[in-house]
C-alpha positions in Angstrom: 60.6 -14.4 -47.4 61.4 -12.2 -44.3 62.3 -15.3 -42.5 64.3 -18.4 -43.0 64.8 -19.2 -46.5 62.9 -19.0 -49.4 61.1 -22.4 -49.9 61.7 -24.3 -52.7 60.0 -24.8 -55.8 58.6 -28.2 -54.7 57.5 -26.8 -51.4 55.8 -24.1 -53.3 53.9 -25.9 -55.6 52.0 -27.7 -52.6 51.1 -24.7 -51.3 47.2 -23.5 -52.1 46.2 -20.3 -54.2 44.2 -19.7 -51.4 46.8 -19.8 -48.6 48.6 -17.5 -50.9 45.7 -15.3 -50.7 46.0 -15.4 -47.2 49.3 -14.4 -46.7 49.5 -11.9 -49.2 46.9 -10.2 -47.1 48.6 -9.7 -44.0 52.2 -8.9 -46.4 49.8 -6.2 -48.0 48.1 -5.0 -44.6 51.5 -4.7 -43.0 53.0 -3.3 -45.9 50.2 -0.3 -46.2 50.6 -0.4 -42.0 54.3 0.8 -42.7 53.7 3.4 -45.1 50.8 5.1 -42.7 52.9 4.5 -39.6 55.2 8.0 -40.5 51.9 9.8 -41.8 49.6 9.7 -38.8 50.2 10.7 -35.5 47.2 8.6 -33.7 46.8 4.9 -34.3 42.7 5.6 -34.7 43.9 7.8 -38.1 46.4 5.1 -38.9 43.7 2.6 -38.9 41.2 4.1 -40.8 44.2 5.3 -43.7 45.0 1.4 -43.7 41.3 0.0 -43.9 40.7 2.6 -46.7 43.8 0.7 -48.8 43.4 -2.8 -47.7 39.8 -3.4 -48.6 38.6 -5.7 -51.8 38.0 -3.1 -54.0 41.0 -1.3 -53.5 43.1 -4.4 -53.9 41.1 -4.7 -57.4 42.1 -1.4 -58.8 45.4 -2.2 -57.7 45.7 -4.9 -59.9 44.2 -3.5 -63.2 47.1 -0.7 -62.6 50.2 -3.2 -62.0 48.7 -6.0 -64.3 50.7 -4.3 -67.5 54.1 -4.6 -65.4 53.6 -8.2 -64.5 55.9 -11.3 -66.3 53.8 -14.0 -68.3 54.3 -16.5 -64.9 52.6 -13.8 -62.6 49.9 -13.5 -64.8 49.4 -17.3 -64.9 49.5 -17.3 -61.3 46.7 -14.1 -61.0 44.8 -16.0 -63.8 44.3 -19.2 -61.7 43.9 -16.7 -58.5 41.3 -14.9 -59.7 39.5 -18.3 -60.9 38.9 -19.6 -57.6 35.5 -20.3 -56.4 34.4 -18.1 -53.7 34.8 -19.4 -50.0 31.2 -18.3 -49.3 29.1 -15.4 -50.2 30.2 -11.9 -49.8 28.3 -8.6 -49.7 30.6 -7.4 -52.5 30.7 -8.0 -56.7 32.6 -10.9 -57.2 34.8 -9.7 -60.1 36.1 -7.3 -57.8 36.3 -10.0 -54.8 38.6 -12.6 -57.3 40.2 -10.4 -58.2 41.4 -9.1 -54.8 42.3 -12.7 -54.0 44.5 -12.8 -57.2 46.4 -9.6 -56.3 46.7 -10.9 -52.4 47.8 -14.2 -53.7 50.4 -12.7 -55.9 51.6 -10.7 -53.2 51.8 -13.9 -50.9 53.5 -16.1 -53.8 56.0 -13.2 -54.3 56.6 -12.9 -50.4 57.8 -16.2 -50.8 59.7 -16.3 -53.3 61.2 -12.8 -54.3 61.4 -9.5 -52.2 63.0 -7.6 -54.7 60.2 -8.2 -57.4 57.4 -8.1 -54.2 59.1 -4.2 -53.9 58.6 -3.3 -57.2 55.6 -4.4 -57.8 54.0 -2.8 -54.7 55.8 0.3 -55.7 53.7 0.9 -58.3 51.2 1.6 -55.7 51.4 5.4 -55.5 
């Protein structure tokens, strides 16, 4: 965890999968912005490159790439998050949206519990 001590298991069990996905979305966007900041010269180019990667289609594809590298407990978390009922109507294919939510929940969970493992998982994304 970036600020403070990681939550204990009891506190972590009280965090909803949807909240983990919300956190994971923010963490993944920050990760992509950090990667792009040295590669791009303008804020416009930075934003454009990040938007290409921080979206449901890309996150769903990333989940495909990393699934074989996940532990059983991580796979279980992904499965449970993928099965969440969508919060509302989306213009995107529900399978893609659910897989992206599962990816975000995994990122949020690892951010709170194991930064080293999060770095390993995100490094699988070239």
